[in-house]
N, C-alpha and C positions, 0 to 999 in steps of 0.2 A: 958980456952982458947976458947972453942967453944962458951961459953956464950958471951965473948967479941966480937967474930966475928959476932954473930947474931946481937948484938947491933949496930955494925958498919954498917952492911948491912941494918938494919932498918933505920938508920940515913941517909944513902946514898939514899935509896929509897924515904924517906920523902923529902929530898932536891930536888931530881929529879922531884917528883910530884909537889912540890911548884913552881919549875922553869917552869914547863909546864903550870901551872895555871897562872903565871905571864906573860907568853909569849902569852897568848890568846889575840886575836885582841880586841882593845878597842870597836869596833863597834859590837862585838858579842852580847852584851846585848841589851835591848830595847832602841830605839832612844828616846831622849827627845821630848815630845810632844809640842803642842802650849801652850802659856801662855798668860793670859789676866788678868789685875788687874785694876778695876775701882777706881779712886781717890775719896776722900771723899766729895768734893765740886763741884758744877756745877754752871754755870753762866746763869742767866735768861735775855733774850732780853727785852728791855724796854717795848715792847708791848705784851710780853708773847707769841709771835708766835713761839719761838724756845728756845732751851736750849743748852748750850755748855757743853759737857761732856769730861773730860780728862781721859785717861787710858794709862796704860803700856801694851805693847803687844810684843810678839816675836814668832818665829817659827824656826825650824832647817834649816840649809842650805840645798839647793837642793830640798826642799819641796816647794809647791805652795799653796797659800791661795785660797780656793774654795768659802768660804763665811765668811764675818765678818760683824756683825751687832750690833748696840746698840739700845735698847728699853728703853723708859722712861715712867713711869706712875704715875699719881697723882689721887686724888679722882675724879676730873672732867676733866682730860685731859690726853692724851697719844700721843706717837709718836715713830717713829723708823727711823733709817738711817743706810745705809751701808758705810763701809770704806774698804780700801785695803792697803796692805803694802807688800814689798818684804821680803822673808825669808832669813835673814842674820845671824841668830843664837844669836842675842843679843837683850835685852830689849830696847825699845824706847818709848818716850812719844808721844801720838797722841791726837789731839783735834778734836772732832766730833760734828758737829752742827746737833742737832736732831729737826726737825720741828714738831710742834703740828699738828697731823692729826685729832685729836678729842679734842674739847674744846680749852682752853687757859691756858698755864702753869702759875703757881703762885709761889711767894716766899714761903719758908718753907722747906718741905722735899719731896723727890721723890724716887721711887724705880727704880734704873737703873740696867739693865742687859746687859752684853756684851757676845757674843758667837763668837768663831772663829773655823772654820773647815778648815783643811789642807789636802793635798793629795800628795802621792808619791808611786804609786802602790796600796796603801791602804789609807783609810781616818782616821783621828783622829780629835777629837773635844773637846773643853773645853769651860767653861763659868764661869762668875763671876757675882754675884748679890750683890748690896749694897744699903742701904738707904743713899742717899746723901743729903747734905745741899744745898738748892737752894739759891744762893746769887744774889744780883742785879748787873747788868752791866749798865753803864751810857754812853749814846751816847752824844757826844759834838762836835760841828763843828764851827770853826771861819769863818766869812765872808771873802771874798777876799779883801775887802776895808774897810777903816775906814775914818771918816770925821773929818776934822780939826774943832776945836771950841776954842773960847776965845783967838783968836790970836795965836794959837799954844800951849796954856797952857793946852789943853786937846784934846782928840779925842773921837769920838763916835764909839763904836765897836759893831757890831751885832754878837750874839752868839746863836746858836740853840742847845737846850738841850732836852733830853728825858730820863726818868728813870721809873722803874716799880712801879705799884701800891703797896703800903705797905712799900716802902722805905721812910725814913724821910729826907727831903731836909736839907742841911746844907749850911752855908755861903760859897760861892765859889769865885774864884779870876781869874782875867785876868791881864796880864802884857803886855805892848806894849813898845818896845825900838827901838831906832835908834842909831846904833853904840855904842860907849862908853860914849856918852855925854848926851843922852836923854832917860829917862825911866819914866814910870808911872804905877799906879795900879788902877783897878776898882773892884767892888764887885757886886755880884748878888746871888739870891737864886733860885735854880731850882724848877719846879713844877713836882711832881711825880704822874702822872696819866696815864702813858703809851703812851702819845702823845708827839709830838715834839712841843716845844715852842721857840719862838725867843725873845731874850732879847737885847735891845739896851742899852749898858753899857757905862757910861761915865768914861773914863780912864784919871785921873788927873795926870799931870806930876809933879813929885816931884824933878826932876832933868832936867835942860835944857828946851828947847822949841821944840815942834814938828814942822816939816816942811813937805811939800808935797814931796812924794817919797816913797821909800821902807822902810819897818819896819818889825821887828820880833815880833810876837805875841805868847803868851803862856797862856793857860787857864787850870784850874783844876775845874771840876764840881763835887761837893762833896755831897754824901748822906750817911745816916747811917742806919744800919739794925742789930738787935740783938747785939747792942753795938759795932759793927765793922764799921769803916769808909771805904767807897768805893769811888773811884774817876775815872771819865772819863777825859782823857787828850787829848788836841789837841795843836799842835805847827805848825805854818806855816808862810811863808813870805806873808805880806799883803801890799797893796798900800794905802798910806794916800793921800786923795784927798781934795781939797778945797770944 
């Protein structure tokens, strides 16, 4: 009888202690610190003057960011940039433009490091470093006007394009349309030397006849690097003139 009573008492005490442990406040443990995670690819500006780095970052609610910085280095170039974000307790994607302060960035690989320091009575810091693949970005811009040719059978459209050294130009396209009745396509091939180049592209109508007035233009400027196709895109309202 005594042995049974002892077992019951031990069981009751164990349950009470377990209940006390479960009732402990959730914030009694250490607060989650800042988080930063660099993504595996970065985008190179056509002239190599900057690089776009994407990363995930977060920090606990009621904390504040003291410092957040991204640094990028290559054999002959490096740079760094600061960024800021509110602490809301959830991961978000950020895009940071890092200018080259030494040299000119190139296609290939780069070492990217991101560090975040936060404070709330005390400070906590984290960082992430990763070798990222530097990929080309393509700048493309349509002119505001296009000129009628061949009695409306075509228009001449100016397009400005820039792409990084090392990217391989590919056949690119432009479409100019007016309503549902008139549309045409033109082709061009970018020059990838880091500089802006203007192309006057003849857009031949395959449907209808162009007239002076408003039109919609869309272009894809295509390049290839390491077997992957990259495109710059521009779409805008243009004015067709005589």
